ZADO-1210 file (C-alpha; in nm, 4 decimals, padded with zeros to 6 digits):
<atoms>
<atom x="00.0000" y="00.0000" z="00.0000" code="MET" pos="1"/>
<atom x="00.1349" y="00.3451" z="-00.0893" code="SER" pos="2"/>
<atom x="00.1994" y="00.6036" z="00.1779" code="LYS" pos="3"/>
<atom x="-00.0857" y="00.8225" z="00.0439" code="LYS" pos="4"/>
<atom x="-00.3316" y="00.5335" z="00.0461" code="ALA" pos="5"/>
<atom x="-00.2291" y="00.4393" z="00.4007" code="TRP" pos="6"/>
<atom x="-00.2788" y="00.7977" z="00.5222" code="LEU" pos="7"/>
<atom x="-00.6179" y="00.8141" z="00.3523" code="ALA" pos="8"/>
<atom x="-00.7199" y="00.4940" z="00.5309" code="LEU" pos="9"/>
<atom x="-00.6085" y="00.6345" z="00.8661" code="VAL" pos="10"/>
<atom x="-00.8031" y="00.9584" z="00.8076" code="VAL" pos="11"/>
<atom x="-01.1113" y="00.7629" z="00.7008" code="LEU" pos="12"/>
<atom x="-01.0874" y="00.5402" z="01.0073" code="THR" pos="13"/>
<atom x="-01.0411" y="00.8294" z="01.2496" code="VAL" pos="14"/>
<atom x="-01.3156" y="01.0272" z="01.0781" code="GLY" pos="15"/>
<atom x="-01.5542" y="00.7398" z="01.1315" code="GLY" pos="16"/>
<atom x="-01.5077" y="00.7388" z="01.5103" code="CYS" pos="17"/>
<atom x="-01.7657" y="00.8965" z="01.7390" code="ARG" pos="18"/>
<atom x="-01.8412" y="00.9090" z="02.1084" code="ILE" pos="19"/>
<atom x="-02.1232" y="00.6758" z="02.2079" code="VAL" pos="20"/>
<atom x="-02.3648" y="00.7398" z="02.4942" code="SER" pos="21"/>
<atom x="-02.3769" y="00.5231" z="02.8054" code="GLN" pos="22"/>
<atom x="-02.7033" y="00.3734" z="02.6799" code="GLN" pos="23"/>
<atom x="-02.5519" y="00.2871" z="02.3420" code="GLU" pos="24"/>
<atom x="-02.2535" y="00.1371" z="02.5202" code="LEU" pos="25"/>
<atom x="-02.4881" y="-00.0768" z="02.7286" code="ALA" pos="26"/>
<atom x="-02.6757" y="-00.1816" z="02.4153" code="ASP" pos="27"/>
<atom x="-02.3484" y="-00.2911" z="02.2558" code="LEU" pos="28"/>
<atom x="-02.2899" y="-00.5499" z="02.5264" code="LYS" pos="29"/>
<atom x="-02.3502" y="-00.8847" z="02.3627" code="SER" pos="30"/>
<atom x="-02.5492" y="-01.0458" z="02.4956" code="PRO" pos="31"/>
<atom x="-02.6867" y="-00.7919" z="02.7478" code="PRO" pos="32"/>
<atom x="-02.7168" y="-00.9293" z="03.1010" code="ASN" pos="33"/>
<atom x="-03.0852" y="-01.0081" z="03.1605" code="PRO" pos="34"/>
<atom x="-03.0605" y="-00.8949" z="03.5234" code="HIS" pos="35"/>
<atom x="-02.9948" y="-00.5379" z="03.4042" code="MET" pos="36"/>
<atom x="-03.3323" y="-00.5226" z="03.2311" code="ALA" pos="37"/>
<atom x="-03.6451" y="-00.4092" z="03.4126" code="ASN" pos="38"/>
<atom x="-03.4800" y="-00.3435" z="03.7508" code="THR" pos="39"/>
<atom x="-03.7954" y="-00.1532" z="03.8497" code="ASP" pos="40"/>
<atom x="-04.0031" y="-00.4697" z="03.8112" code="GLN" pos="41"/>
<atom x="-03.7397" y="-00.6805" z="03.9861" code="THR" pos="42"/>
<atom x="-03.7453" y="-00.4303" z="04.2714" code="TRP" pos="43"/>
<atom x="-04.1236" y="-00.4214" z="04.3075" code="GLN" pos="44"/>
<atom x="-04.2026" y="-00.7861" z="04.2411" code="ASN" pos="45"/>
<atom x="-03.9035" y="-00.9682" z="04.3878" code="LYS" pos="46"/>
<atom x="-03.6603" y="-00.7713" z="04.6033" code="ILE" pos="47"/>
<atom x="-03.9090" y="-00.5813" z="04.8215" code="VAL" pos="48"/>
<atom x="-04.1393" y="-00.8820" z="04.8841" code="PRO" pos="49"/>
<atom x="-03.8373" y="-01.0968" z="04.9730" code="GLN" pos="50"/>
<atom x="-03.7042" y="-00.8466" z="05.2273" code="ILE" pos="51"/>
<atom x="-04.0480" y="-00.7804" z="05.3788" code="VAL" pos="52"/>
<atom x="-04.1194" y="-01.1517" z="05.4012" code="GLY" pos="53"/>
<atom x="-03.7941" y="-01.2337" z="05.5810" code="GLN" pos="54"/>
<atom x="-03.7673" y="-00.9266" z="05.8043" code="ALA" pos="55"/>
<atom x="-03.7550" y="-00.9868" z="06.1788" code="ARG" pos="56"/>
<atom x="-03.8257" y="-00.7214" z="06.4418" code="PRO" pos="57"/>
<atom x="-03.4836" y="-00.5713" z="06.4922" code="VAL" pos="58"/>
<atom x="-03.4545" y="-00.6384" z="06.8655" code="THR" pos="59"/>
<atom x="-03.5682" y="-01.0001" z="06.8170" code="ASP" pos="60"/>
<atom x="-03.2998" y="-01.0399" z="06.5529" code="LEU" pos="61"/>
<atom x="-03.0303" y="-00.8910" z="06.7771" code="MET" pos="62"/>
<atom x="-03.1301" y="-01.1241" z="07.0631" code="THR" pos="63"/>
<atom x="-03.1201" y="-01.4251" z="06.8296" code="ALA" pos="64"/>
<atom x="-02.7807" y="-01.3215" z="06.6888" code="LEU" pos="65"/>
<atom x="-02.6240" y="-01.3012" z="07.0333" code="HIS" pos="66"/>
<atom x="-02.7642" y="-01.6441" z="07.1222" code="ALA" pos="67"/>
<atom x="-02.5681" y="-01.8117" z="06.8404" code="GLU" pos="68"/>
<atom x="-02.2312" y="-01.9750" z="06.9114" code="LYS" pos="69"/>
<atom x="-02.0466" y="-01.7929" z="06.6332" code="ASP" pos="70"/>
<atom x="-02.0992" y="-01.5605" z="06.3398" code="PHE" pos="71"/>
<atom x="-02.1005" y="-01.8283" z="06.0688" code="ASP" pos="72"/>
<atom x="-02.3778" y="-02.0128" z="06.2490" code="SER" pos="73"/>
<atom x="-02.5678" y="-01.6866" z="06.2967" code="ALA" pos="74"/>
<atom x="-02.5407" y="-01.6004" z="05.9289" code="CYS" pos="75"/>
<atom x="-02.6541" y="-01.9429" z="05.8106" code="LYS" pos="76"/>
<atom x="-02.9515" y="-01.9454" z="06.0451" code="LYS" pos="77"/>
<atom x="-03.0578" y="-01.5812" z="06.0508" code="LEU" pos="78"/>
<atom x="-02.9050" y="-01.4114" z="05.7461" code="GLY" pos="79"/>
<atom x="-02.7856" y="-01.4600" z="05.3914" code="TYR" pos="80"/>
<atom x="-02.4697" y="-01.4327" z="05.1843" code="ARG" pos="81"/>
<atom x="-02.4260" y="-01.5570" z="04.8318" code="SER" pos="82"/>
<atom x="-02.0497" y="-01.6128" z="04.8710" code="GLN" pos="83"/>
<atom x="-01.8228" y="-01.6713" z="05.1703" code="ASP" pos="84"/>
<atom x="-01.6161" y="-01.3622" z="05.0885" code="GLU" pos="85"/>
<atom x="-01.9233" y="-01.1376" z="05.1206" code="ASN" pos="86"/>
<atom x="-02.0553" y="-00.9818" z="05.4415" code="PRO" pos="87"/>
<atom x="-02.3706" y="-01.1413" z="05.5807" code="CYS" pos="88"/>
<atom x="-02.7009" y="-00.9651" z="05.5134" code="ILE" pos="89"/>
<atom x="-02.9750" y="-00.9515" z="05.7779" code="PHE" pos="90"/>
<atom x="-03.3394" y="-00.8608" z="05.7140" code="TYR" pos="91"/>
<atom x="-03.5033" y="-00.6380" z="05.9732" code="VAL" pos="92"/>
<atom x="-03.8254" y="-00.4627" z="06.0666" code="LYS" pos="93"/>
<atom x="-03.8143" y="-00.1352" z="06.2596" code="VAL" pos="94"/>
<atom x="-04.1327" y="00.0135" z="06.4058" code="GLU" pos="95"/>
<atom x="-04.1573" y="00.3436" z="06.5902" code="GLY" pos="96"/>
<atom x="-04.1658" y="00.7223" z="06.5684" code="LYS" pos="97"/>
<atom x="-03.9331" y="00.9394" z="06.3639" code="ILE" pos="98"/>
<atom x="-03.7533" y="01.1627" z="06.6140" code="ASN" pos="99"/>
<atom x="-03.4958" y="01.3155" z="06.3801" code="HIS" pos="100"/>
<atom x="-03.4502" y="01.3751" z="06.0060" code="LEU" pos="101"/>
<atom x="-03.1132" y="01.4747" z="05.8605" code="ASP" pos="102"/>
<atom x="-03.1663" y="01.5991" z="05.5065" code="THR" pos="103"/>
<atom x="-02.8709" y="01.8410" z="05.4911" code="THR" pos="104"/>
<atom x="-02.6354" y="01.5736" z="05.3559" code="SER" pos="105"/>
<atom x="-02.6692" y="01.3734" z="05.0375" code="ARG" pos="106"/>
<atom x="-02.6186" y="01.0712" z="05.2650" code="SER" pos="107"/>
<atom x="-02.9314" y="01.1650" z="05.4584" code="GLY" pos="108"/>
<atom x="-03.0576" y="00.9670" z="05.7564" code="LYS" pos="109"/>
<atom x="-03.3566" y="00.9453" z="05.9828" code="MET" pos="110"/>
<atom x="-03.3580" y="00.8301" z="06.3429" code="THR" pos="111"/>
<atom x="-03.6450" y="00.6146" z="06.4634" code="ILE" pos="112"/>
<atom x="-03.7274" y="00.5593" z="06.8293" code="ALA" pos="113"/>
<atom x="-03.8114" y="00.1910" z="06.7924" code="ASP" pos="114"/>
<atom x="-04.0888" y="00.0573" z="07.0149" code="LYS" pos="115"/>
<atom x="-03.8174" y="-00.1431" z="07.1923" code="SER" pos="116"/>
<atom x="-03.6666" y="00.1852" z="07.3111" code="GLY" pos="117"/>
<atom x="-03.3645" y="00.1859" z="07.0785" code="ASN" pos="118"/>
<atom x="-03.2788" y="00.4780" z="06.8518" code="ASN" pos="119"/>
<atom x="-03.2202" y="00.3256" z="06.5089" code="ILE" pos="120"/>
<atom x="-03.0676" y="00.5062" z="06.2115" code="ILE" pos="121"/>
<atom x="-03.2114" y="00.4480" z="05.8641" code="VAL" pos="122"/>
<atom x="-03.0529" y="00.5724" z="05.5415" code="GLN" pos="123"/>
<atom x="-03.2775" y="00.8035" z="05.3365" code="ILE" pos="124"/>
<atom x="-03.0340" y="00.9344" z="05.0738" code="GLY" pos="125"/>
<atom x="-03.0512" y="01.0603" z="04.8059" code="PRO" pos="126"/>
<atom x="-02.7187" y="00.8734" z="04.8143" code="THR" pos="127"/>
<atom x="-02.7440" y="00.5302" z="04.9751" code="LEU" pos="128"/>
<atom x="-02.4131" y="00.3902" z="05.0906" code="ARG" pos="129"/>
<atom x="-02.3305" y="00.0270" z="05.0231" code="GLY" pos="130"/>
<atom x="-02.4798" y="-00.2525" z="04.8177" code="THR" pos="131"/>
<atom x="-02.6808" y="-00.4256" z="05.0910" code="GLN" pos="132"/>
<atom x="-03.0040" y="-00.4222" z="04.8902" code="LEU" pos="133"/>
<atom x="-02.8330" y="-00.5818" z="04.5903" code="ARG" pos="134"/>
<atom x="-02.6572" y="-00.8382" z="04.8086" code="ASP" pos="135"/>
<atom x="-02.9788" y="-00.9185" z="04.9950" code="ALA" pos="136"/>
<atom x="-03.1521" y="-01.0338" z="04.6767" code="PHE" pos="137"/>
<atom x="-03.1365" y="-01.4112" z="04.6452" code="LYS" pos="138"/>
<atom x="-03.2291" y="-01.3985" z="04.2756" code="GLY" pos="139"/>
<atom x="-02.8922" y="-01.2699" z="04.1505" code="ALA" pos="140"/>
<atom x="-02.5265" y="-01.2799" z="04.2522" code="SER" pos="141"/>
<atom x="-02.1869" y="-01.1901" z="04.1134" code="TYR" pos="142"/>
<atom x="-02.1641" y="-01.5287" z="03.9405" code="SER" pos="143"/>
<atom x="-02.4553" y="-01.4182" z="03.7191" code="ASP" pos="144"/>
<atom x="-02.2474" y="-01.1241" z="03.5936" code="PHE" pos="145"/>
<atom x="-01.8761" y="-01.2149" z="03.6137" code="ASN" pos="146"/>
<atom x="-01.8135" y="-00.8460" z="03.5488" code="ASP" pos="147"/>
<atom x="-01.7364" y="-00.6250" z="03.8482" code="GLN" pos="148"/>
<atom x="-01.8332" y="-00.3028" z="03.6682" code="VAL" pos="149"/>
<atom x="-02.1671" y="-00.4395" z="03.5489" code="LEU" pos="150"/>
<atom x="-02.2388" y="-00.5858" z="03.8935" code="PHE" pos="151"/>
<atom x="-02.1662" y="-00.2423" z="04.0420" code="GLY" pos="152"/>
<atom x="-02.4074" y="-00.0804" z="03.7948" code="GLU" pos="153"/>
<atom x="-02.6694" y="-00.3341" z="03.8984" code="TYR" pos="154"/>
<atom x="-02.6244" y="-00.2341" z="04.2625" code="GLY" pos="155"/>
<atom x="-02.6605" y="00.1350" z="04.1768" code="ARG" pos="156"/>
<atom x="-02.9773" y="00.0642" z="03.9759" code="ALA" pos="157"/>
<atom x="-03.1308" y="-00.1127" z="04.2769" code="ILE" pos="158"/>
<atom x="-03.0323" y="00.1707" z="04.5112" code="ASN" pos="159"/>
<atom x="-03.1978" y="00.4154" z="04.2707" code="GLU" pos="160"/>
<atom x="-03.5228" y="00.2215" z="04.3056" code="GLN" pos="161"/>
<atom x="-03.4940" y="00.2445" z="04.6845" code="ALA" pos="162"/>
<atom x="-03.4366" y="00.6214" z="04.6652" code="VAL" pos="163"/>
<atom x="-03.7517" y="00.6615" z="04.4524" code="LYS" pos="164"/>
<atom x="-03.9444" y="00.4683" z="04.7170" code="MET" pos="165"/>
<atom x="-03.8055" y="00.6850" z="04.9995" code="ILE" pos="166"/>
<atom x="-03.8813" y="01.0085" z="04.8148" code="GLN" pos="167"/>
<atom x="-04.2418" y="00.8977" z="04.7576" code="SER" pos="168"/>
<atom x="-04.3028" y="00.8814" z="05.1346" code="VAL" pos="169"/>
<atom x="-04.3726" y="01.2189" z="05.3055" code="PRO" pos="170"/>
<atom x="-04.1459" y="01.1649" z="05.6046" code="LEU" pos="171"/>
<atom x="-04.2001" y="01.3984" z="05.8997" code="LYS" pos="172"/>
<atom x="-04.0680" y="01.4115" z="06.2537" code="THR" pos="173"/>
<atom x="-04.3197" y="01.2605" z="06.4931" code="GLY" pos="174"/>
<atom x="-04.4746" y="01.0253" z="06.2368" code="GLU" pos="175"/>
<atom x="-04.5055" y="00.6579" z="06.3293" code="SER" pos="176"/>
<atom x="-04.3546" y="00.4352" z="06.0620" code="VAL" pos="177"/>
<atom x="-04.2626" y="00.0773" z="05.9857" code="ILE" pos="178"/>
<atom x="-03.9376" y="00.0221" z="05.7979" code="VAL" pos="179"/>
<atom x="-03.8408" y="-00.3040" z="05.6320" code="TYR" pos="180"/>
<atom x="-03.4754" y="-00.3146" z="05.5383" code="GLY" pos="181"/>
<atom x="-03.1364" y="-00.4736" z="05.5707" code="VAL" pos="182"/>
<atom x="-02.7951" y="-00.4319" z="05.7269" code="PHE" pos="183"/>
<atom x="-02.4720" y="-00.6187" z="05.6669" code="SER" pos="184"/>
<atom x="-02.1886" y="-00.7342" z="05.8895" code="GLY" pos="185"/>
<atom x="-01.8719" y="-00.9391" z="05.9191" code="TRP" pos="186"/>
<atom x="-01.9360" y="-01.0137" z="06.2861" code="ASP" pos="187"/>
<atom x="-02.2227" y="-01.0139" z="06.5329" code="ILE" pos="188"/>
<atom x="-02.2914" y="-00.6431" z="06.5952" code="PRO" pos="189"/>
<atom x="-02.2886" y="-00.5100" z="06.9498" code="GLN" pos="190"/>
<atom x="-02.5304" y="-00.2331" z="06.8554" code="SER" pos="191"/>
<atom x="-02.7866" y="-00.2019" z="06.5773" code="ILE" pos="192"/>
<atom x="-02.6140" y="-00.0951" z="06.2527" code="PRO" pos="193"/>
<atom x="-02.7556" y="00.1614" z="06.0104" code="ASN" pos="194"/>
<atom x="-03.0478" y="00.0186" z="05.8137" code="ILE" pos="195"/>
<atom x="-03.0920" y="00.0476" z="05.4364" code="THR" pos="196"/>
<atom x="-03.4674" y="00.0488" z="05.3679" code="PRO" pos="197"/>
<atom x="-03.6600" y="-00.1459" z="05.1051" code="ALA" pos="198"/>
<atom x="-04.0047" y="-00.0343" z="05.2216" code="LYS" pos="199"/>
<atom x="-04.1308" y="00.2460" z="05.4459" code="ILE" pos="200"/>
<atom x="-04.4943" y="00.2741" z="05.5450" code="GLU" pos="201"/>
<atom x="-04.6897" y="00.4604" z="05.8075" code="PHE" pos="202"/>
<atom x="-04.8106" y="00.2522" z="06.1019" code="SER" pos="203"/>
<atom x="-05.1492" y="00.1076" z="06.0202" code="GLY" pos="204"/>
<atom x="-05.0620" y="00.1008" z="05.6472" code="GLY" pos="205"/>
<atom x="-05.1659" y="00.4615" z="05.5886" code="GLN" pos="206"/>
</atoms>
């Protein structure tokens, strides 16, 4: 090939390049991971019902955890983890009055005076820390992705669904609420960790 022809080919090739959007990039994945589709339906129809169905009153859970001989036994009996290298996820129910709302930070929180007498902190976002909701779902795990970036995107998509749920609830100090959510741990906690919610409702289902 002559030098002129080679240069023309290079120019043609470079000229044909363009920046693709994130959506186009996702569409180029072949085949696309089915778990990335319809995360809103997965959230509503699978993740939330699973967490609500397995949630224990938080003080009952803490009592049961401390009655176990070790953390592995506690996780197998009372929690869930898809792989041994993951923290254990526990499903909880918190019921009480909101006594504080912190909305000044993007990592907002509310404090609930649980009917047991404990003050329990619940994440309200709009930025939710961690991937507890993703890791709590028994319908998908890292082995279904084998791609750390895609698995991370999946976790963010689930957290976005949780944020939409939180923002749809008119939270006010003094309101009585029921929160169904999760927390994770590598050991039996001495105090109740921050909760990431999957469902918030007013007491009595208002």
